[in-house]
C-alpha positions in Angstrom: -49.1 -4.1 1.5 -49.0 -5.8 -1.2 -52.1 -7.2 -2.4 -52.5 -10.3 -3.6 -55.4 -12.6 -5.1 -55.4 -15.9 -2.9 -57.0 -18.8 -3.9 -54.4 -21.7 -2.8 -52.5 -21.9 -0.1 -49.4 -22.2 -2.5 -50.2 -18.6 -3.8 -50.7 -17.8 -0.4 -47.0 -18.5 0.1 -46.1 -17.1 -3.3 -47.6 -13.7 -1.8 -46.3 -13.6 1.5 -42.6 -14.3 -0.1 -43.3 -11.7 -2.4 -44.2 -9.2 0.5 -41.0 -10.3 2.1 -38.9 -9.5 -0.4 -40.3 -6.3 -0.8 -40.1 -5.5 2.4 -36.0 -6.4 2.6 -35.4 -4.8 -0.7 -37.2 -1.3 1.2 -35.1 -1.8 3.8 -31.9 -2.1 2.4 -32.9 1.4 0.1 -33.4 3.0 3.5 -29.9 1.8 4.8 -28.0 3.1 1.4 -29.8 6.1 1.4 -28.9 7.0 4.7 -25.2 5.6 4.4 -24.8 8.4 1.3 -26.7 11.1 3.3 -24.0 10.1 6.3 -21.1 10.2 4.2 -22.1 13.4 2.4 -22.5 14.9 5.5 -18.8 14.0 6.7 -17.5 14.7 3.4 -16.1 11.7 2.3 -18.0 11.8 -1.2 -19.5 14.7 -2.8 -21.4 15.5 -6.0 -18.9 18.1 -7.2 -15.8 16.6 -9.3 -13.7 16.4 -6.1 -14.6 14.9 -2.9 -13.7 16.5 0.2 -11.9 14.1 2.4 -11.4 14.4 6.3 -8.6 13.0 8.0 -10.5 10.2 9.1 -11.4 9.2 5.8 -8.2 9.6 4.5 -6.8 7.0 7.5 -9.1 4.8 6.7 -7.7 4.5 3.3 -4.4 4.1 4.5 -4.8 1.4 6.6 -7.2 -0.2 4.0 -4.1 -0.6 1.8 -2.5 -3.5 3.2 -3.9 -6.9 3.3 -4.8 -8.9 6.5 -1.8 -11.0 6.1 0.7 -8.1 6.0 -0.8 -6.7 9.1 -0.4 -9.9 10.4 2.9 -10.3 9.5 4.3 -7.0 10.4 2.8 -7.2 13.9 4.4 -10.9 14.4 7.7 -9.7 13.4 7.5 -6.6 15.3 6.4 -8.9 18.5 9.6 -11.0 17.9 11.8 -8.1 17.1 10.5 -6.3 21.0 10.8 -9.5 22.7 14.5 -9.4 21.3 15.0 -5.9 22.3 13.4 -6.1 25.8 15.7 -9.5 26.4 18.5 -6.8 25.8 17.0 -4.0 28.0 15.9 -1.7 24.9 12.4 -1.0 23.4 11.4 0.0 19.7 10.9 3.6 20.7 14.5 3.8 21.4 15.8 2.5 18.5 13.9 4.2 15.9 15.6 7.3 18.1 19.0 6.0 17.1 21.5 6.7 14.0 21.0 4.0 11.5 24.5 2.9 12.3 23.1 1.8 15.9 19.8 -0.1 14.6 22.1 -1.7 12.0 24.2 -3.5 14.5 21.1 -4.5 16.8 19.3 -6.2 13.9 22.6 -7.9 12.7 22.6 -9.6 16.4 18.7 -10.2 16.2 18.9 -12.0 12.7 22.1 -14.1 14.5 20.5 -14.7 17.6 16.9 -15.4 16.5 15.3 -18.7 17.7 11.7 -20.2 18.2 10.3 -20.3 21.5 11.6 -24.4 21.5 15.1 -23.1 20.9 15.1 -24.0 17.4 16.4 -21.7 14.8 13.9 -20.2 12.5 13.9 -21.7 8.8 15.1 -19.4 5.7 11.5 -19.0 4.9 10.5 -17.6 8.1 13.7 -15.4 8.7 12.9 -13.8 5.3 9.2 -13.3 6.1 10.5 -11.4 9.6 13.2 -9.3 7.8 10.2 -8.2 5.4 8.0 -7.5 8.6 10.6 -5.5 10.2 11.2 -3.8 6.6 7.6 -2.5 6.4 7.6 -1.7 10.4 10.6 0.6 10.0 9.6 2.1 6.5 6.2 3.2 8.4 7.7 4.3 12.0 8.8 7.9 12.9 12.2 6.7 11.3 10.9 5.8 7.8 14.0 3.9 6.8 14.4 1.2 4.5 16.6 -1.5 6.8 17.0 -3.6 4.0 18.1 -1.2 1.1 19.0 1.7 2.7 23.2 1.7 2.9 23.3 2.5 6.4 22.2 -1.2 7.0 24.6 -2.9 5.3 26.0 -4.9 8.5 23.1 -6.3 9.2 22.5 -7.4 5.4 25.7 -9.0 5.0 24.8 -10.9 8.7 21.3 -11.8 7.1 22.4 -13.4 4.0 25.6 -15.3 6.0 22.5 -16.6 8.5 20.1 -17.2 5.4 23.0 -19.5 3.6 23.7 -21.5 7.2 19.8 -22.0 7.5 19.7 -23.3 3.9 22.1 -25.5 4.3 20.8 -27.0 7.9 17.4 -27.8 5.9 
């Protein structure tokens, strides 16, 4: 415990503040030491030149690479696409297993028929965001294909560009 020569109430308050600060610092140091010990134990840091990273740590690195907004956008675009697929009696897993020409046709129809919940068309910016969310989803799926740049997705690219031009005209 901290030793203080106390002669006034103000000095007593200062002594209490100092003691509380000292205790907070000690608990923070203990917490940090325990965190480092735990990370050393599980292989996510090392005292040598190379840290041996376990699979969980590697997955954490991969998942933390994307911002929260990117994750939200991908989730939003995927949900809209899954809703469309459900309306056409399909599912995303099946789409990823098909040859590229079939998802290309599905995406072309999706772009042309997408509407908001109130029945109005999405604006161009929203459709572009949905498209890029789906691009990310396709790139990180089992298929690992770029549905925007891959030559097999030319039909959906043409439909998207045409539909985006009409959306731009409409406002």
